[in-house]
C-alpha positions in Angstrom: -71.7 55.5 -53.4 -73.8 52.3 -53.7 -71.7 49.1 -54.0 -71.3 47.9 -57.6 -71.9 44.4 -58.7 -72.1 42.0 -61.7 -74.7 39.3 -62.2 -72.8 36.0 -61.7 -74.6 34.5 -64.7 -72.4 36.8 -66.8 -69.4 34.8 -65.6 -70.9 31.4 -65.9 -69.0 30.8 -69.2 -65.7 31.1 -67.4 -66.7 28.2 -65.1 -68.1 26.2 -68.0 -64.9 26.7 -69.9 -62.9 25.4 -67.0 -65.1 22.3 -66.7 -64.8 21.6 -70.5 -61.0 21.8 -70.2 -60.9 19.6 -67.1 -59.6 22.4 -64.9 -60.6 22.7 -61.2 -62.9 25.5 -60.3 -62.3 25.5 -56.5 -59.9 28.4 -56.5 -62.2 30.5 -58.8 -65.1 29.9 -56.4 -63.1 30.8 -53.4 -61.8 34.0 -55.1 -65.4 34.9 -56.0 -66.7 34.1 -52.5 -69.0 31.4 -53.8 -69.9 27.8 -52.9 -71.0 25.1 -55.4 -74.7 25.6 -54.6 -74.6 29.2 -55.5 -73.3 28.5 -59.0 -76.8 27.7 -60.1 -78.4 30.9 -58.7 -79.3 33.0 -61.7 -80.1 36.1 -59.6 -76.8 36.0 -57.6 -74.9 39.3 -57.7 -71.1 39.2 -57.5 -69.5 42.1 -55.7 -67.2 44.2 -58.0 -64.2 43.7 -55.8 -64.4 39.9 -56.4 -64.1 40.1 -60.2 -60.3 40.7 -60.5 -59.4 38.0 -57.9 -61.6 35.6 -59.8 -59.9 36.3 -63.1 -56.4 36.3 -61.5 -57.2 32.9 -60.0 -58.4 31.7 -63.5 -55.1 32.9 -65.0 -53.0 31.2 -62.2 -54.9 27.9 -62.4 -55.0 27.7 -66.2 -51.5 29.1 -66.8 -53.1 30.7 -69.9 -52.9 34.5 -70.4 -55.8 34.2 -72.9 -58.2 32.4 -70.5 -60.6 35.3 -70.4 -60.7 35.6 -74.2 -61.2 31.9 -74.7 -64.0 31.7 -72.1 -65.8 34.6 -73.5 -66.2 32.8 -76.8 -68.8 30.5 -75.3 -71.1 33.2 -73.9 -74.7 32.7 -74.9 -77.9 34.6 -74.7 -78.9 32.9 -71.4 -75.9 34.3 -69.6 -77.4 37.8 -69.9 -80.8 36.9 -68.3 -83.6 39.3 -69.2 -81.3 41.4 -71.3 -80.5 38.4 -73.4 -84.2 37.7 -73.9 -84.6 41.4 -75.0 -81.8 40.9 -77.6 -83.8 38.1 -79.2 -86.6 40.6 -80.0 -84.3 42.8 -82.1 -84.8 43.0 -85.8 -81.7 45.2 -86.4 -78.4 45.9 -84.8 -79.3 49.4 -83.8 -82.2 48.0 -81.6 -79.7 45.7 -79.9 -77.2 48.5 -79.2 -79.9 50.7 -77.8 -81.2 48.0 -75.5 -77.7 47.1 -74.4 -77.0 50.7 -73.3 -80.4 51.1 -71.6 -80.4 47.8 -69.6 -76.7 47.1 -69.1 -77.3 47.7 -65.3 -79.3 44.4 -65.3 -76.0 42.7 -65.9 -73.6 45.0 -64.1 -73.4 48.3 -62.2 -69.6 47.9 -62.0 -69.4 49.2 -65.6 -71.4 51.5 -68.0 -72.1 51.0 -71.6 -72.8 53.7 -74.1 -73.0 54.0 -77.9 -72.4 57.0 -80.1 -72.2 57.9 -83.7 -69.0 59.4 -85.0 -68.7 60.0 -88.7 -69.1 56.7 -90.5 -68.7 54.7 -87.3 -70.8 53.7 -84.3 -68.8 53.3 -81.2 -69.5 51.1 -78.2 -67.8 52.2 -75.0 -67.4 50.2 -71.8 -66.3 52.3 -68.8 -65.6 50.9 -65.4 -67.5 52.8 -62.7 -64.7 52.4 -60.2 -61.3 51.7 -61.9 -59.2 52.7 -58.9 -57.7 49.8 -57.2 -58.4 47.4 -60.0 -55.5 45.2 -61.2 -54.3 45.5 -64.8 -54.3 41.8 -65.3 -57.9 41.6 -63.9 -59.0 44.4 -66.2 -57.3 42.9 -69.2 -59.0 39.5 -68.6 -62.4 41.1 -67.9 -62.3 43.2 -71.1 -61.1 40.5 -73.4 -63.7 38.2 -71.9 -66.5 40.8 -72.4 -65.6 41.7 -76.0 -65.2 38.0 -77.1 -68.6 37.4 -75.4 -70.4 40.3 -77.0 -69.1 39.4 -80.5 -70.2 35.8 -80.0 -73.7 37.0 -78.9 -73.9 39.2 -82.0 -73.1 36.2 -84.2 -75.7 34.1 -82.5 -78.5 36.7 -82.6 -77.8 37.8 -86.2 -77.2 34.3 -87.4 -74.1 35.6 -89.2 -70.4 36.3 -88.6 -70.4 39.5 -90.7 -70.7 41.9 -87.8 -67.0 42.4 -87.1 -65.7 45.7 -85.7 -63.3 47.9 -87.6 -61.0 48.4 -84.6 -61.1 47.6 -80.9 -59.2 50.0 -78.5 -58.2 48.6 -75.2 -57.3 50.8 -72.2 -54.2 48.9 -71.3 -50.7 48.1 -72.7 -50.3 45.8 -75.7 -49.2 42.2 -75.1 -46.0 41.0 -76.6 -48.1 39.0 -79.2 -51.7 39.7 -79.9 -52.1 37.4 -83.0 -54.6 35.2 -81.2 -56.7 38.2 -80.1 -56.7 39.5 -83.6 -57.8 36.2 -85.0 -60.6 35.7 -82.4 -61.9 39.2 -82.5 -61.5 39.6 -86.3 -60.2 43.2 -86.5 -57.3 45.5 -85.8 -56.5 46.2 -82.1 -55.0 49.2 -80.5 -53.8 49.7 -76.9 -53.6 52.6 -74.5 -55.5 54.6 -77.0 -58.5 55.4 -74.8 -59.4 55.6 -71.1 -62.2 53.2 -71.8 -62.8 50.1 -73.9 -64.0 51.3 -77.4 -65.3 48.9 -80.1 -65.8 50.7 -83.4 -68.2 49.3 -86.1 -69.0 50.6 -89.6 -72.1 52.7 -89.2 -74.0 50.9 -92.0 -74.3 47.8 -89.8 -76.9 49.6 -87.7 -79.6 49.0 -90.2 -78.6 45.5 -91.2 -81.5 43.1 -90.4 -81.3 40.5 -87.7 -83.2 37.2 -87.5 -85.6 37.9 -84.6 -87.2 35.0 -82.9 -89.6 36.9 -80.7 -90.2 40.5 -81.9 -93.8 40.6 -80.6 -92.6 40.0 -77.0 -90.6 43.2 -76.8 -93.1 45.1 -74.7 -93.7 42.3 -72.2 -90.0 41.5 -71.7 -89.1 45.2 -71.4 -91.7 45.7 -68.7 -90.0 42.8 -66.8 -86.6 44.4 -67.4 -87.7 47.7 -65.9 -89.2 46.0 -62.9 -86.0 44.1 -62.4 -84.0 47.3 -62.5 -86.2 48.8 -59.8 -85.8 45.7 -57.6 -82.0 45.9 -58.0 -82.2 49.5 -56.8 -84.3 48.5 -53.8 -87.6 49.8 -55.1 -90.7 47.9 -56.3 -92.7 50.9 -57.3 -91.7 54.0 -59.2 -92.4 57.5 -58.1 -93.6 60.2 -60.6 -90.2 61.9 -60.5 -88.5 58.6 -61.2 -90.9 58.1 -64.1 -89.7 61.4 -65.6 -86.1 60.2 -65.3 -86.9 56.8 -66.9 -88.6 58.6 -69.8 -85.6 61.0 -70.2 -83.2 58.0 -70.4 -85.5 56.2 -72.9 -85.6 59.3 -75.1 -81.8 59.9 -74.7 -81.0 56.3 -75.8 -83.3 56.5 -78.8 -82.6 59.9 -80.2 -80.2 58.7 -82.8 -83.2 56.9 -84.4 -85.4 60.0 -84.2 -87.5 61.5 -81.3 -89.8 58.7 -79.9 -93.5 59.5 -80.2 -95.6 59.9 -77.0 -97.2 56.6 -78.0 -93.8 54.8 -78.1 -93.0 56.3 -74.6 -96.4 55.1 -73.3 -95.8 51.6 -74.6 -92.3 51.6 -73.0 -93.7 52.7 -69.6 -96.8 50.4 -69.8 -99.1 53.4 -69.3 -102.0 54.6 -71.5 -101.1 57.8 -73.3 -103.6 59.9 -71.3 -102.4 58.5 -68.0 -98.8 59.2 -69.0 -99.6 62.7 -69.9 -101.5 63.2 -66.6 -98.6 61.8 -64.6 -96.1 64.1 -66.4 -98.4 67.0 -65.8 -98.4 66.3 -62.1 -94.7 66.8 -62.2 -95.1 70.1 -64.1 -93.7 68.5 -67.3 -95.1 68.1 -70.8 -93.5 65.6 -73.2 -92.5 68.1 -75.9 -90.7 70.4 -73.4 -89.0 67.4 -71.8 -87.6 66.4 -75.2 -86.6 70.0 -76.0 -84.7 70.4 -72.8 -83.0 67.1 -73.1 -81.8 67.9 -76.7 -80.6 71.3 -75.5 -78.4 69.8 -72.8 -77.1 66.9 -74.9 -76.3 69.4 -77.7 -73.9 71.3 -75.4 -72.3 68.0 -74.3 -71.8 66.7 -77.8 -70.5 70.0 -79.2 -67.7 69.8 -76.7 -66.5 66.6 -78.2 -64.3 67.8 -81.1 -64.2 64.3 -82.7 -67.9 64.7 -83.6 -68.8 66.7 -86.7 -71.8 69.0 -86.5 -73.7 66.5 -88.7 -72.9 63.7 -86.3 -74.3 65.8 -83.4 -77.4 66.6 -85.4 -78.0 62.9 -86.1 -77.3 61.9 -82.5 -80.0 64.4 -81.4 -82.6 63.0 -83.7 -82.5 65.7 -86.4 -83.0 64.5 -89.9 -81.2 67.5 -91.4 -78.3 69.6 -90.1 -80.2 72.8 -91.0 -82.9 71.9 -88.5 -80.3 71.4 -85.8 -78.7 74.7 -86.6 -82.0 76.6 -86.1 -82.7 74.8 -82.9 -79.3 75.4 -81.5 -79.5 79.1 -82.3 -82.8 79.2 -80.5 -81.3 77.6 -77.4 -78.0 79.4 -77.2 -78.3 82.5 -79.4 -75.5 81.4 -81.8 -74.8 78.7 -84.3 -73.2 75.4 -83.2 -70.0 76.3 -85.1 -69.6 79.6 -83.3 -70.4 78.1 -80.0 -67.8 75.4 -80.5 -65.2 77.9 -81.6 -65.8 80.0 -78.5 -65.5 77.1 -76.1 -62.6 75.3 -77.6 -59.6 74.8 -75.2 -56.9 77.4 -75.8 
């Protein structure tokens, strides 16, 4: 397993908060394994195992159990690097959510982000890639810090404070008093309700317009984001098979908005349409079959999640009507989705 990391810029607000409060940062730097010069390095990657000790040091020095929550409130677009610049190209919330899931690895490989539709909600989930050995206090500080930061970013990018979640589910025990958390985060909170952090929004917020300062720069910035991901993975060029994987991930992340056209995929990869089709052909793949196989596999995965209705599954796979999904599923598996689910439900 490759070592996991977090871009240090993501934690810069914690150090800025300490400085604004007149608190010393020496112990934080020592816990993070940093020196003063490295604090200005925007490309510095912090090893995952340094995150909990850093937050534990922050808690000890400040004496404030809410230090992560408070520091997260000053997170800004610049702290997410290329991903933050991509956010500024978004015209709607659904675009921001999609980009967050696709390029979260630019900020951290120590966690995964995914979004899914469930009934009248859209759910953001943050999962730690290696939760074993993590301290509960460190996880608590990291997750409160992250949620406070994300919500502040949404407020900044949308130029509004209307984008409040319905509920936030934390994967740890409730504190004796969570009144400050409820005030800052602006919603109901639940604890030990899920193995991962889950932020639940009203689904109608997906289509709410944002103020976008640079919508025409999306393709340019996204190309830089893809290149940066390859560099983080130790590769400067992408092989044909890796191109197929990139396209599959692009389609998977965008399906809830409909199947991306081959022109959209070509723009995403930075290739002319004919060149893209040729490269796929060299791998024995055509775009329509790739989408069909991806939908087929995702359908089986989503059907196994009992909290998702069949309509939810259809929409998450990019079908505009449930009847179209029913016909496709029967073609794939020989039975309707309802019958398949009933046969595979745990006894």
